[in-house]
Structures are given as C-alpha cells and as structure tokens.
C-alpha positions as CSV (number, residue, x, y, z in Angstrom):
1,M,44.1,-0.3,3.6
2,N,43.8,-0.8,7.4
3,T,41.5,-3.4,9.0
4,A,38.8,-0.9,9.9
5,A,38.5,0.2,6.3
6,L,38.2,-3.5,5.2
7,H,35.4,-4.1,7.7
8,A,33.5,-1.1,6.6
9,L,33.8,-2.1,2.9
10,A,32.7,-5.6,3.8
11,A,29.7,-4.3,5.8
12,E,28.7,-2.1,2.9
13,R,28.8,-4.9,0.5
14,S,26.6,-7.0,2.8
15,R,24.1,-4.3,3.1
16,T,24.0,-3.8,-0.6
17,A,23.7,-7.5,-1.3
18,S,20.8,-7.9,1.1
19,R,18.7,-4.9,-0.2
20,P,17.1,-7.0,-3.0
21,L,15.9,-9.6,-0.5
22,W,14.5,-7.0,1.9
23,L,12.7,-5.3,-1.1
24,A,11.3,-8.6,-2.1
25,L,10.0,-9.3,1.4
26,L,8.6,-5.7,1.5
27,L,6.7,-6.3,-1.7
28,V,5.3,-9.6,-0.5
29,L,4.1,-8.1,2.7
30,G,2.6,-5.1,0.7
31,G,0.8,-7.4,-1.7
32,G,-0.6,-9.5,1.3
33,L,-1.9,-6.3,2.8
34,L,-3.4,-5.2,-0.4
35,A,-5.0,-8.6,-0.9
36,V,-6.9,-8.3,2.5
37,V,-7.9,-4.7,1.5
38,G,-9.1,-5.8,-1.9
39,L,-11.3,-8.5,-0.4
40,G,-13.1,-5.9,1.5
41,V,-13.6,-3.2,-1.3
42,G,-16.8,-3.4,-3.2
43,S,-19.7,-1.4,-4.5
44,T,-20.4,0.1,-1.0
45,G,-16.8,1.1,-0.3
46,L,-14.6,-0.6,2.3
47,E,-16.2,-3.3,4.4
48,S,-15.0,-5.6,7.1
49,V,-13.8,-9.0,5.5
50,W,-14.3,-10.8,8.7
51,Q,-17.9,-9.8,9.1
52,M,-18.6,-10.6,5.4
53,L,-17.2,-14.1,5.8
54,A,-19.8,-14.7,8.6
55,D,-22.5,-14.1,6.1
56,P,-22.8,-17.0,3.4
57,V,-24.0,-14.8,0.6
58,A,-21.3,-12.2,1.3
59,A,-18.8,-14.8,1.7
60,Q,-19.6,-16.2,-1.8
61,I,-19.2,-12.5,-3.2
62,V,-15.7,-12.5,-1.5
63,W,-14.5,-15.8,-2.7
64,D,-16.1,-16.0,-6.2
65,I,-15.7,-12.4,-7.3
66,R,-13.4,-10.3,-5.2
67,A,-10.7,-12.9,-4.5
68,P,-10.1,-14.0,-8.1
69,R,-10.2,-10.4,-9.1
70,T,-7.5,-9.4,-6.6
71,A,-5.4,-12.4,-7.5
72,G,-5.9,-11.8,-11.1
73,A,-4.7,-8.2,-10.7
74,F,-1.6,-9.4,-9.0
75,A,-0.9,-12.0,-11.7
76,A,-1.5,-9.8,-14.6
77,G,0.6,-7.0,-13.1
78,A,3.5,-9.5,-12.3
79,L,3.4,-10.6,-16.0
80,L,3.5,-7.0,-17.2
81,G,6.3,-6.1,-14.8
82,L,8.3,-9.1,-15.9
83,A,7.7,-8.3,-19.6
84,G,8.8,-4.7,-19.0
85,A,12.1,-5.7,-17.3
86,V,12.8,-8.2,-20.2
87,A,12.0,-5.5,-22.8
88,Q,14.1,-2.8,-21.2
89,G,17.1,-5.2,-20.8
90,L,16.8,-6.7,-24.3
91,F,16.6,-3.3,-26.1
92,R,18.8,-1.5,-23.6
93,N,16.2,1.3,-23.4
94,P,14.7,2.5,-20.2
95,L,11.6,3.5,-22.1
96,A,10.9,0.1,-23.5
97,D,7.6,-1.4,-22.5
98,P,5.9,-4.8,-23.0
99,F,3.9,-3.5,-26.0
100,L,6.9,-2.4,-27.9
101,L,6.7,-5.2,-30.5
102,G,3.1,-4.5,-31.5
103,S,1.5,-7.0,-29.1
104,A,-1.0,-4.4,-27.9
105,S,-2.2,-3.4,-31.4
106,G,-2.4,-7.0,-32.4
107,A,-4.5,-7.9,-29.4
108,S,-6.7,-5.0,-30.1
109,L,-7.2,-6.1,-33.8
110,G,-7.9,-9.6,-32.8
111,V,-10.6,-8.6,-30.2
112,A,-12.1,-6.1,-32.7
113,L,-12.4,-8.8,-35.4
114,A,-13.9,-11.2,-32.8
115,L,-16.3,-8.6,-31.7
116,A,-17.3,-7.8,-35.2
117,G,-18.1,-11.5,-35.8
118,L,-19.7,-12.2,-32.5
119,G,-21.3,-8.8,-31.7
120,V,-20.9,-9.0,-27.8
121,S,-19.1,-7.3,-25.1
122,P,-15.4,-8.3,-24.5
123,F,-16.3,-8.9,-20.9
124,A,-19.4,-11.1,-21.4
125,T,-20.1,-13.6,-18.8
126,Q,-20.7,-16.5,-21.2
127,W,-17.7,-18.7,-20.9
128,V,-17.7,-19.7,-24.6
129,V,-17.8,-16.1,-25.8
130,R,-15.1,-15.1,-23.1
131,L,-12.9,-17.9,-24.3
132,G,-13.2,-16.8,-28.0
133,L,-12.3,-13.2,-27.2
134,T,-9.4,-14.1,-24.9
135,S,-8.0,-16.5,-27.6
136,A,-8.5,-13.9,-30.2
137,A,-6.5,-11.3,-28.1
138,F,-3.7,-13.7,-27.4
139,V,-3.5,-14.9,-31.0
140,G,-3.5,-11.3,-32.2
141,A,-0.6,-10.4,-29.8
142,V,1.5,-13.4,-30.8
143,L,0.9,-12.8,-34.6
144,A,1.8,-9.1,-34.3
145,V,5.1,-10.1,-32.6
146,L,5.8,-12.7,-35.4
147,L,5.0,-10.0,-38.0
148,T,7.5,-7.7,-36.3
149,L,10.1,-10.4,-36.3
150,A,9.5,-11.0,-40.0
151,L,9.7,-7.3,-40.9
152,A,13.0,-7.1,-38.9
153,R,14.4,-10.2,-40.5
154,G,15.2,-11.9,-37.2
155,V,16.4,-10.7,-34.0
156,Q,20.0,-9.7,-34.9
157,H,19.6,-6.0,-35.1
158,T,18.0,-4.3,-32.1
159,L,17.1,-1.0,-33.9
160,R,15.5,-2.8,-36.7
161,L,13.3,-4.6,-34.2
162,L,12.3,-1.3,-32.7
163,L,11.4,0.3,-35.9
164,A,9.6,-2.8,-37.1
165,G,7.6,-2.9,-33.8
166,V,6.6,0.8,-34.2
167,V,5.4,0.1,-37.9
168,V,3.4,-3.0,-36.9
169,G,1.8,-1.0,-34.0
170,V,0.8,1.9,-36.3
171,V,-0.6,-0.3,-39.1
172,L,-2.6,-2.7,-36.9
173,G,-3.9,0.3,-34.8
174,A,-5.2,1.8,-38.1
175,L,-6.8,-1.6,-39.1
176,T,-8.4,-1.8,-35.6
177,S,-9.9,1.7,-36.1
178,L,-11.1,0.7,-39.5
179,V,-12.9,-2.3,-38.0
180,T,-14.5,-0.1,-35.4
181,L,-15.7,2.4,-37.9
182,T,-17.2,-0.1,-40.2
183,T,-18.9,-1.8,-37.1
184,P,-19.8,1.0,-34.7
185,D,-21.8,-1.4,-32.4
186,I,-18.5,-2.6,-31.0
187,L,-17.1,0.8,-30.1
188,Q,-18.2,0.7,-26.5
189,A,-17.0,-2.9,-26.1
190,M,-13.6,-2.0,-27.6
191,Q,-13.3,1.0,-25.3
192,A,-13.6,-1.3,-22.3
193,F,-10.9,-3.5,-23.7
194,M,-8.6,-0.6,-24.5
195,L,-9.0,0.8,-20.9
196,G,-8.4,-2.6,-19.2
197,S,-10.3,-4.2,-16.5
198,T,-9.8,-7.0,-13.9
199,G,-13.5,-7.0,-13.0
200,F,-14.3,-10.3,-14.9
201,V,-11.2,-12.3,-14.0
202,G,-12.1,-15.8,-12.6
203,W,-10.1,-18.4,-10.9
204,A,-9.4,-20.1,-14.2
205,S,-7.9,-16.9,-15.6
206,C,-5.9,-16.4,-12.3
207,W,-4.3,-20.0,-12.4
208,L,-3.5,-19.6,-16.2
209,M,-1.8,-16.3,-15.6
210,L,0.1,-17.5,-12.4
211,G,1.2,-20.7,-14.3
212,V,2.4,-18.8,-17.3
213,G,4.1,-16.2,-15.0
214,A,6.0,-18.9,-13.2
215,V,7.2,-20.5,-16.5
216,C,8.3,-17.0,-18.0
217,L,10.0,-16.1,-14.7
218,L,12.0,-19.2,-14.8
219,L,12.9,-18.9,-18.4
220,A,13.8,-15.3,-18.0
221,G,15.9,-16.0,-14.9
222,A,17.9,-18.6,-16.8
223,L,18.6,-15.9,-19.4
224,S,19.4,-13.2,-17.0
225,R,23.0,-13.5,-17.7
226,V,22.3,-12.6,-21.3
227,L,20.6,-9.4,-20.2
228,D,23.6,-8.6,-17.9
229,G,25.8,-9.1,-21.0
230,L,23.7,-6.9,-23.2
231,A,23.7,-4.2,-20.6
232,L,27.4,-3.8,-21.3
233,G,26.9,-3.7,-25.0
234,E,26.5,-6.2,-27.8
235,A,30.2,-6.4,-28.4
236,T,30.9,-7.2,-24.8
237,A,28.1,-9.9,-24.8
238,L,29.7,-11.5,-27.8
239,S,33.2,-11.4,-26.2
240,L,31.8,-13.4,-23.3
241,G,30.8,-16.1,-25.7
242,L,27.0,-15.6,-25.5
243,P,25.2,-16.8,-28.8
244,L,23.0,-13.7,-28.8
245,A,20.7,-14.6,-31.8
246,P,19.1,-17.8,-30.2
247,L,19.1,-16.2,-26.7
248,R,17.6,-13.0,-27.9
249,A,14.9,-15.0,-29.7
250,A,14.2,-16.9,-26.4
251,L,13.8,-13.6,-24.6
252,I,11.4,-12.4,-27.2
253,V,9.3,-15.6,-26.7
254,V,9.2,-14.8,-22.9
255,L,8.2,-11.2,-23.6
256,A,5.5,-12.2,-26.1
257,L,4.0,-15.0,-24.0
258,A,3.8,-12.8,-20.7
259,T,2.4,-9.8,-22.6
260,G,0.0,-11.7,-24.6
261,T,-1.3,-13.7,-21.6
262,A,-1.9,-10.6,-19.5
263,V,-3.5,-8.6,-22.4
264,A,-5.7,-11.4,-23.2
265,Q,-7.2,-11.6,-19.7
266,T,-7.4,-8.0,-18.6
267,G,-7.3,-5.8,-21.7
268,L,-4.7,-3.1,-22.3
269,I,-3.3,-1.7,-19.0
270,A,-0.7,1.0,-19.5
271,F,2.4,1.9,-17.6
272,V,2.7,-1.0,-15.3
273,G,5.3,-2.8,-17.3
274,L,7.2,0.5,-17.9
275,A,7.1,1.9,-14.4
276,A,7.7,-1.4,-12.4
277,P,11.4,-1.8,-13.4
278,H,12.0,1.9,-12.9
279,L,10.6,1.8,-9.3
280,V,12.9,-1.4,-8.5
281,R,16.0,0.4,-9.9
282,A,15.2,3.4,-7.9
283,V,15.5,1.4,-4.7
284,V,18.1,-1.2,-5.4
285,K,21.0,-1.6,-8.0
286,T,21.2,-5.2,-8.8
287,T,21.7,-7.8,-11.6
288,H,18.8,-9.0,-13.8
289,A,18.4,-12.2,-11.8
290,W,17.1,-10.2,-9.0
291,L,15.6,-7.4,-11.2
292,L,13.2,-9.7,-13.0
293,L,11.8,-11.1,-9.8
294,L,11.5,-7.7,-8.1
295,A,9.9,-6.2,-11.2
296,S,7.3,-9.0,-11.3
297,L,6.4,-8.4,-7.6
298,M,6.4,-4.6,-8.2
299,G,4.0,-4.9,-11.1
300,G,1.7,-7.1,-9.2
301,V,1.6,-4.7,-6.3
302,L,1.1,-1.7,-8.5
303,L,-1.8,-3.3,-10.4
304,M,-3.4,-4.5,-7.1
305,L,-3.1,-1.0,-5.7
306,A,-4.6,0.5,-8.8
307,D,-7.5,-2.1,-8.9
308,T,-8.3,-1.5,-5.2
309,M,-8.3,2.3,-5.8
310,A,-10.5,1.9,-9.0
311,R,-13.2,0.1,-6.9
312,G,-13.0,2.3,-3.9
313,L,-12.5,5.9,-5.0
314,L,-15.9,6.5,-6.4
315,A,-17.9,3.5,-5.1
316,P,-20.4,2.3,-6.1
317,Q,-19.1,3.5,-9.5
318,E,-15.9,1.9,-10.7
319,L,-13.0,3.6,-12.6
320,P,-11.3,1.8,-15.4
321,V,-8.1,0.4,-13.9
322,G,-6.1,1.4,-17.0
323,V,-6.8,5.0,-16.4
324,L,-5.4,4.8,-12.9
325,T,-2.3,3.0,-13.9
326,A,-1.7,5.6,-16.6
327,V,-2.1,8.5,-14.1
328,L,0.0,6.8,-11.5
329,G,2.7,5.5,-13.8
330,G,2.8,8.7,-15.9
331,G,2.9,10.9,-12.9
332,Y,5.9,8.8,-11.4
333,L,7.8,8.9,-14.7
334,L,7.3,12.8,-15.1
335,W,8.5,13.2,-11.5
336,L,11.5,11.0,-12.3
337,M,12.3,13.0,-15.4
338,R,12.1,16.3,-13.6
339,R,14.2,15.1,-10.7
340,R,17.0,14.0,-13.2
341,V,16.8,17.2,-15.1
342,G,17.0,19.2,-11.9
C-alpha cells in the first residue's frame, strides 16, 4: 500500500472517529435552541422571551412553569433514550424499548390503584398527592421488573426474559383495566397518565430526573464494554472473560431505574426510547460508550421538540405529548422499514 493510500485511510478513520463528537455538539446546540423556543411557547402561541422577561408576572410564568417543563422534557427524554439504548444492546434486538420488561404496565397499575384510593387526577397540584402518585408509579414499575426477573428465573436467558416481560405486561395491563372498570371515576385521569404529559413537571422533578440520569449514564457507560461484547453474541462475550450474569443484572437495574423515574414524572411517553438509538445509528456507527450518551441527548431533544409542538400547534389548546411522540417516532420507523425493504 503506497503512502497516499495510507494517508487517505488515516484521514477516513479520523473523520469516522470525530463523527460522534460532532453529533453530540449538534444535539447540544439543537437542545439549547429548543430550550429558548420552549420558553416562548405558551397558550397564545410563540412569544418573545426577552419581552416576557421584562414583565415580572410573565417572567414568573417563564421561570416557574415553562422553564422546568422544558428542562423536564429534556431530562425525561434523555432517561428514555438511555433506557432504549441499554434495552436494545442488552437484548440484541433493535425493536426493544424501555417498557419491554413490564415497567409501563406496572407503573399504570400503581397509578390506577393510587387513584382508586385517592380519587384525584394524576397531575393534581397538591404536592402530597403528586408525591403519592409519583411514588406509586415508580414502585409499580420496579415491582413489575422484579416480577419479570422472578418469572424468568434470573437474567441468564435473554429469550426467557423477553417472554416473561410480555406476560407481565399483559397481565398487569389487564389488572389495570379491571381497576378502571370497577372505579370509572379515574378513567379520565388514567387516560392523562397513559398519554403522558410534561405540563406539571416542577423544578424538584427536573433535578430528580437529571440526577438519576447522570447516575444511570455513568453506570451504563462503565458497562458499555458488556454491551459491545453482547453485540457479538453471548458466546463471544463469555470468551472475552465477561461475567455476564452479574453485569446483565446491573444493566437491568439501570434500565429499570431510568424507565421508572421517567414514567413516574411524566407518564407513559411512547417511541422516544425506541426511536432515539435508531436515529443515532442512522448517523454514526460507533461503540456503546458513545451510543449511550448520544441516545440520551437524542431522546432529550426529541421529547423537547414534541413538547414544544404539543404546546404550539393548536394553541391555546394543548396536545398530549405522547400522541406526538407516537406519530413522529412511528412515522420514522415506518419510513426506515420501507427504505430497508426497498
């Protein structure tokens, strides 16, 4: 191989290695731009942020309502994007999503039981009630994952985990329907939870999600080598000397913690965790160390975009953000499937 060919190969490797960094910077800039737009989108449509900040009442609306909502959308989307990347790497399945182990059904059942006992909306303003419903959703999601692990008899068999997650999701979903049928007063409140909303996220919820997200990202990053090994097959991962059982259990803890925290604060928001890793892979081919970070950023940007559109498209009315994420994410996946078939 001559010198020119070697230089060309080195240049191509340099460009490939720098793509994840450029994508990360692009996502950060896009998130910052969406944050500014999100501060100016309200019941009357798009408004000037700088003019609102000059008015004390309008400034309070911006900092106490719109700012935490925008930051909460990014934090929840980042948690779901990270959980989706972990799930797809752990199960070696590009269709895996954060709710695969039954966490969504468990959270829904927990909220339904709490609503049946409290008889209030899941997004009530009273902080005591809100804390109770948030805790119920988180506990329900975690217990559903534990039930899945118990049915699968541990984490050794991926296929058994998948089947156990499907069974737990169906059974807990049926129990949730039974609770709503026996207590019809909570049906509207449950619908709000099922469609997802960032409208009642406060600063406390933002800091909680950002803190949990940082911890989950650090843990997942430390385990990224396991996901790289699993991508080559379990036999190859074992040949590399990786103790798969405890490491797989640690990844499931990250998956359950990230998913449960996001669902507890914003309800069920579909397709963000599924679409974010796909969008990253469509742009760059990289290891899981970068993929986990990029999927988190992509999930945060996606949910911020959907939340901004939900507020602005039909102002003063507001669309459920879960509907928009389902339309955007489902449309992208259908386009991707059609392109691959073609």
